[in-house]
C-alpha positions in Angstrom: 41.6 1.5 15.6 39.6 -0.7 12.9 37.8 -2.6 16.0 36.7 0.8 17.5 35.1 2.0 14.1 33.3 -1.3 13.7 32.1 -0.9 17.2 30.4 2.3 16.5 29.1 1.4 13.1 27.6 -1.7 15.1 26.0 0.5 17.6 24.7 3.0 15.1 23.2 0.7 13.0 21.6 -0.8 16.1 20.3 2.7 17.2 18.7 3.1 13.6 17.2 -0.1 13.7 15.3 0.6 17.2 14.3 3.9 15.7 12.8 2.3 12.7 10.8 0.1 15.4 9.8 3.1 17.7 8.5 4.6 14.4 6.6 1.8 13.1 4.7 1.1 16.4 2.8 4.3 16.1 1.7 3.3 12.9 -2.1 2.4 13.8 -2.5 -0.3 11.8 0.9 -2.4 12.6 -0.4 -1.6 16.5 0.0 -5.1 18.4 2.7 -6.9 16.0 6.2 -8.0 18.4 9.2 -6.1 17.9 11.1 -8.9 16.0 8.5 -8.5 13.3 8.2 -4.8 13.0 11.9 -5.2 12.9 11.8 -7.5 10.1 9.0 -5.2 8.3 11.5 -2.2 9.1 13.9 -3.9 6.8 11.6 -4.2 4.1 11.3 -0.4 4.1 12.6 2.6 2.5 13.0 5.4 4.7 12.3 8.9 2.9 12.5 12.7 4.4 10.2 15.1 2.3 10.4 18.4 2.3 7.1 21.1 2.7 5.2 20.7 -0.8 7.1 18.0 -2.3 5.0 15.4 -3.8 5.2 11.9 -3.0 3.4 10.4 -5.8 1.6 11.2 -8.2 -1.8 10.4 -9.4 -0.6 9.0 -13.0 2.7 8.3 -11.6 4.2 4.6 -11.2 4.4 4.0 -7.7 2.6 0.9 -5.9 4.3 0.8 -2.7 2.4 1.5 0.8 4.0 4.6 2.5 3.5 5.2 6.2 3.7 8.6 7.8 6.4 7.9 10.5 6.7 12.0 11.3 5.0 15.0 9.5 1.9 15.4 7.6 1.3 14.6 4.0 -1.7 15.6 2.2 -4.5 13.9 -0.3 -5.7 16.1 -3.1 -7.1 15.3 -6.7 -7.3 18.5 -9.5 -11.0 20.1 -9.5 -10.5 22.1 -13.0 -9.3 25.5 -13.6 -6.4 25.3 -11.5 -8.2 24.3 -8.2 -7.4 21.5 -6.0 -9.7 19.8 -3.7 -8.3 18.2 -0.8 -9.7 15.1 0.3 -7.8 14.5 3.3 -4.5 14.8 5.6 -3.2 12.3 7.1 -1.1 12.9 9.9 2.1 10.6 11.9 0.7 7.0 12.2 -1.6 7.1 8.9 -0.6 5.5 5.8 -2.0 6.1 2.2 -1.3 3.8 -1.2 -2.7 0.8 0.3 -5.3 0.6 -2.7 -2.8 0.6 -5.5 -0.7 -2.1 -3.8 -3.7 -4.5 -3.5 -5.1 -3.6 -7.2 -2.1 -2.7 -9.0 -3.9 0.2 -10.6 -2.9 4.0 -10.8 -3.2 5.9 -7.4 -6.9 7.6 -7.2 -5.0 11.1 -6.2 -2.1 13.1 -6.2 0.0 12.8 -2.1 2.0 16.1 -1.1 4.2 16.7 2.3 1.9 19.3 4.0 4.9 19.7 6.6 8.4 18.2 6.4 7.8 14.4 6.9 9.6 11.1 7.0 7.8 8.4 5.4 8.4 4.3 5.3 7.9 2.7 2.0 6.8 -0.6 1.4 6.8 -2.4 -1.2 3.4 -4.0 -2.6 4.5 -7.5 -2.2 6.0 -7.4 1.6 2.3 -5.1 2.1 0.5 -8.4 0.8 2.8 -11.0 2.9 1.9 -8.6 6.0 -1.5 -9.3 5.2 -1.6 -12.7 5.0 0.5 -13.5 7.6 -0.9 -11.0 10.6 -4.9 -11.1 11.1 -4.7 -8.2 13.5 -3.4 -6.1 10.3 -6.2 -8.1 8.1 -8.9 -6.4 10.4 -7.1 -3.2 10.4 -7.1 -2.8 6.7 -10.6 -4.3 6.1 -11.7 -1.6 8.9 -9.9 1.3 7.4 -11.1 0.4 3.7 -14.9 0.1 4.9 -14.1 3.5 7.0 -12.9 5.2 4.0 -15.6 4.2 1.2 -18.3 5.4 4.2 -16.5 8.6 4.5 -16.2 9.4 0.7 -19.9 8.1 0.7 -20.3 11.4 3.3 -18.1 13.4 1.6 -19.9 13.0 -1.7 -23.3 13.4 -0.2 -22.0 16.7 1.7 -20.5 18.6 -2.0 -23.6 17.7 -3.9 -26.7 18.3 -1.3 -25.5 20.4 1.6 -25.4 24.2 1.0 -21.8 25.9 1.3 -22.6 27.2 5.0 -23.1 23.5 6.1 -20.2 22.2 4.4 -18.3 24.7 6.3 -19.6 24.3 9.4 -18.9 20.3 9.3 -15.3 21.0 8.4 -14.7 23.0 11.2 -16.2 20.5 13.2 -14.1 17.8 12.1 -11.4 20.6 12.8 -12.4 20.5 15.9 -12.5 16.8 17.0 -9.2 16.7 15.6 -8.3 19.2 18.2 -9.9 18.3 21.3 -13.2 19.8 23.0 -13.0 20.5 26.0 -15.9 22.6 28.2 -17.8 22.5 25.0 -15.0 24.5 23.3 -12.2 23.8 21.2 -9.0 25.7 19.8 -7.7 24.8 16.4 -3.8 26.0 16.2 -2.2 26.2 13.4 -5.6 26.4 11.3 -6.0 26.0 7.3 -6.3 29.0 5.5 -9.5 30.0 4.0 -8.4 28.9 1.0 -7.1 25.5 2.2 -10.7 24.9 3.9 -12.5 25.9 1.0 -10.6 23.2 -1.0 -11.8 20.5 1.9 -15.3 21.9 0.9 -15.3 22.5 -3.1 -16.1 26.0 -2.6 -14.4 29.3 -3.1 -12.6 31.5 -0.7 -14.6 34.3 -0.8 -17.6 32.1 0.6 -15.6 30.5 3.1 -14.4 34.0 4.6 -17.8 35.6 4.7 -19.3 31.9 6.6 -16.6 32.3 8.7 -16.9 36.1 9.4 -20.7 35.4 10.2 -20.0 32.7 12.8 -17.9 35.4 14.7 -20.7 37.5 14.7 -22.9 35.3 16.1 -20.2 34.4 19.0 -19.6 30.8 17.8 -16.3 31.2 16.5 -13.7 33.5 17.5 -10.0 34.4 15.8 -6.9 34.0 17.8 -4.2 34.9 15.7 -3.3 31.8 13.6 -5.7 29.8 15.5 -9.6 29.4 15.4 -11.7 29.0 19.0 -15.0 27.2 18.8 -16.8 28.6 21.6 -19.7 26.7 20.8 -19.2 23.3 19.7 -22.5 22.4 20.6 -24.3 25.0 19.0 -22.5 24.1 15.6 -23.3 20.9 15.5 -27.1 21.4 16.2 -27.0 23.7 12.8 -25.1 20.8 11.2 -27.4 18.5 12.2 -30.4 20.3 11.5 -29.2 20.5 7.7 -28.5 16.9 7.5 -31.3 15.5 10.0 -31.1 11.9 8.4 -28.2 10.9 10.3 -25.5 12.8 12.7 -22.1 13.3 11.2 -18.9 12.3 12.6 -19.7 9.0 13.2 -16.8 7.2 13.4 -15.9 3.2 12.7 -14.5 2.0 16.6 -10.2 1.0 16.3 -9.9 -1.9 16.6 -8.1 -3.7 19.7 -5.1 -5.9 18.9 -6.0 -9.5 19.6 -2.5 -10.5 20.8 -2.1 -12.7 17.4 0.9 -11.6 15.3 1.2 -14.1 13.4 3.6 -17.5 12.7 6.9 -15.8 12.2 8.1 -18.9 10.4 7.1 -22.6 10.0 7.9 -25.6 7.5 5.0 -26.4 5.1 4.8 -28.6 1.7 4.4 -25.5 -0.6 4.4 -25.4 -4.4 6.9 -22.9 -5.5 6.8 -21.3 -8.6 9.9 -19.3 -10.2 9.5 -17.4 -13.5 12.6 -16.3 -15.1 12.5 -13.4 -17.7 14.2 -14.7 -20.7 17.0 -12.3 -22.0 16.5 -9.2 -20.0 19.8 -8.4 -19.7 20.2 -8.0 -23.4 17.2 -6.2 -24.0 18.2 -3.5 -21.3 21.1 -2.7 -23.2 19.0 -2.2 -25.9 16.1 -0.3 -24.2 17.1 0.3 -20.4 14.2 2.9 -19.4 11.1 0.9 -21.6 12.3 -2.4 -21.1 12.0 -1.8 -17.2 8.5 -0.3 -17.8 7.3 -3.0 -19.2 8.4 -5.3 -16.7 7.1 -3.4 -14.2 3.9 -3.0 -15.8 3.5 -6.8 -16.1 4.8 -7.7 -12.6 2.2 -5.1 -10.9 -0.6 -7.3 -13.1 0.9 -10.8 -11.9 0.9 -9.9 -8.3 -2.2 -8.2 -8.1 -4.0 -10.8 -9.9 -2.6 -13.7 -11.0 -0.8 -14.7 -8.1 -3.7 -14.3 -5.3 -6.5 -15.5 -7.4 -4.8 -18.6 -7.7 -4.2 -18.8 -4.3 -0.8 -17.5 -4.1 1.5 -15.6 -2.7 4.3 -13.2 -4.2 7.4 -12.5 -3.0 9.0 -10.8 -5.9 11.3 -8.3 -6.7 11.8 -6.6 -10.1 15.3 -6.0 -9.7 16.1 -9.6 -9.6 14.4 -10.3 -12.7 12.4 -13.2 -11.5 8.7 -13.6 -10.1 9.0 -16.2 -7.0 5.5 -17.3 -5.9 4.3 -20.2 -3.1 0.8 -22.1 -3.6 -0.8 -24.9 -1.6 -0.5 -27.6 -4.5 1.0 -27.6 -7.8 -2.7 -28.0 -9.6 -2.7 -23.8 -8.7 0.4 -23.0 -9.3 0.1 -24.5 -12.8 -2.9 -22.7 -13.2 -1.3 -19.3 -12.3 1.8 -20.4 -14.3 -0.9 -20.9 -17.5 -2.3 -17.5 -16.5 1.2 -15.4 -16.6 1.8 -17.0 -19.7 -1.3 -15.6 -20.9 -1.1 -12.0 -19.6 2.2 -11.8 -21.0 0.8 -12.6 -24.7 -2.0 -10.2 -24.5 1.1 -7.5 -23.1 3.1 -8.2 -25.9 0.3 -7.9 -28.2 -0.4 -4.5 -27.5 2.8 -2.8 -28.6 5.3 -3.4 -31.5 8.4 -3.6 -29.2 10.5 -6.9 -28.8 8.0 -9.9 -26.9 8.9 -10.5 -23.5 9.0 -13.8 -22.4 9.4 -16.4 -19.2 10.4 -19.5 -18.4 8.3 -21.0 -15.3 10.0 -23.9 -13.2 7.6 -25.4 -10.4 8.4 -28.0 -7.7 7.0 -29.0 -4.9 8.8 -29.5 -1.2 9.0 -28.7 2.2 9.8 -25.5 3.0 10.5 -22.7 5.6 7.7 -19.9 5.3 8.1 -16.5 6.7 6.4 -13.2 6.1 8.7 -12.1 3.1 10.6 -14.9 2.5 10.7 -18.4 1.6 14.0 -20.8 2.4 14.9 -24.2 1.5 16.3 -26.2 -1.2 12.8 -26.3 -3.0 13.4 -22.7 -4.2 16.7 -23.6 -5.8 15.2 -26.5 -7.7 12.4 -24.5 -9.1 14.2 -22.1 -9.9 17.1 -25.0 -11.5 13.7 -26.2 -13.7 13.0 -22.4 -15.3 16.5 -22.9 -16.3 15.5 -25.5 -18.1 12.7 -24.7 -19.6 12.5 -22.7 -23.2 10.5 -19.2 -23.3 7.0 -19.5 -23.2 7.2 -23.3 -21.2 6.9 -24.0 -18.0 9.0 -27.3 -16.7 7.6 -28.8 -13.5 9.0 -31.5 -11.1 7.5 -35.6 -10.5 6.3 -34.3 -7.4 4.0 -31.5 -8.8 3.3 -33.9 -11.8 2.1 -36.6 -9.6 -0.4 -34.3 -8.3 -2.1 -33.4 -11.5 -4.3 -37.0 -11.9 -6.9 -35.0 -14.3 -4.6 -34.0 -16.8 -3.9 -30.5 -17.7 -5.1 -28.8 -21.0 -1.7 -28.3 -22.7 1.0 -30.3 -24.4 2.9 -32.1 -22.3 6.3 -33.8 -22.8 8.5 -35.9 -20.6 12.0 -34.8 -19.9 13.4 -37.6 -18.3 15.7 -37.5 -15.6 17.5 -34.1 -15.8 20.7 -32.7 -13.9 20.2 -29.2 -12.5 22.8 -26.4 -12.5 24.9 -26.7 -9.3 23.3 -30.2 -8.0 
C-alpha cells in the first residue's frame, strides 16, 4: 500500500511539474527556452491563485518578485486623487510585471489587482537576474519590452495632456479593437469594459465617455450588442484618430523578437571568485524583534542584489531566509571591491536608525566551480563560507588565491592570519 501511495504521489508531482512548464511556455519572454530550463524556472517560482479584485502587489509594498501571468488577467493602476484610479494597462496570460523593481530594487510604480480570477507564478528577483545573465533570448525580450514600455507611456502622456477627450476615447476603442481582432474592417469587442473603466484608461469622467460613445453610435461607427461593442468602420475611426494627431500614426508596435535557438548554458565549470557574507547575530536579533530585523535585512539585501553586487560584475544567488549573501565574480578584485561596498552600505543603513546595528562577516575564495543558472556548486563555496566564519563582524577574510590576485594592494588594513583550519574540513 505504501508503494502504491508513493507511486501515485510521484505521478501527481510529475503532472504538476508538466503543467507548470506548459504555463511558462505561454510567457512571451520565456519563449525559445527548452523544457529543462523551464522546469528549473518553475521550481524557483511560487504559484498563487488570486480571486477577482484581489491585490497582487501594492505600490508601497515590499514585494520585489517578477510575476508571470499564467492564466486570467491583472490590472495595473495608480491613484489619481479624489478617489479616482488611472488604469495604466491590463495584462493577460503570457505577460509579466514587477520586472522594474526586480532590476533596480525600488518600490513598484503602481498597484496590481486581479481583473479576473488569475494564476500567477512569482519569481524572486535574484532568480530573474540569473535568467537575464544566462539566457540571451530572454535579455532581448526584456530589453524590447522595457523600450516598448517607455514609448507606450510617452504616447500615453502625450494623449492625456494634449488630446481632446474625444480623441482619447477613439484611441482606446482602437486599442481594444486590435486586441480583439479586426476582420473586414470591423471588430467585435466581447466583454467590453464599462464606461467607468474606459474613463479610467483615458483620464476623464464616465459621463464624457458615455456622451462620446453615444455620438459614435448615432454616426454609425459603433454598435452595442449586449455586453459587446462592435466597431462597424475601423478605418473611419483610425482616420479620425490620425487627424487628431497628424504627426504620427497610433499603435506602432515594436516587432516581437523571434527565438534565436540560444537557450544559454545549463551548467559549466569556471574559475570564479565566490563571496559569502553572513549576517552576524541574526538569530538573537530576530528573537528580540523579529519583524523589524527581517524588514531591515530585506531592505539591505535588496540594495545588495540591485546595486552593490551587479555594479561589481557579480551575480547574486542570495536568499533572505538563509541569512547570508552568496555571489560570484570574475576575479578576486571585483569580489573584494563588492565586499567593501557591502560594508560601507551597511554602515550607512545603520546610521539611519537607532536600532541595534546590523553586521556582516565576509569570506572570499577563488576556485573552479560548476556554474548553473540559479546555483553555484563545488567545494569552493564551502571554503568561502568557512572563511566568513573566521571573520569578525565588519571584517572580510580572503583565501591565498584571492590574495595573490591583489597585486596592486588594497585600500584597507590587512592582516595575515597564517594557516587556518576551517570547520568540517
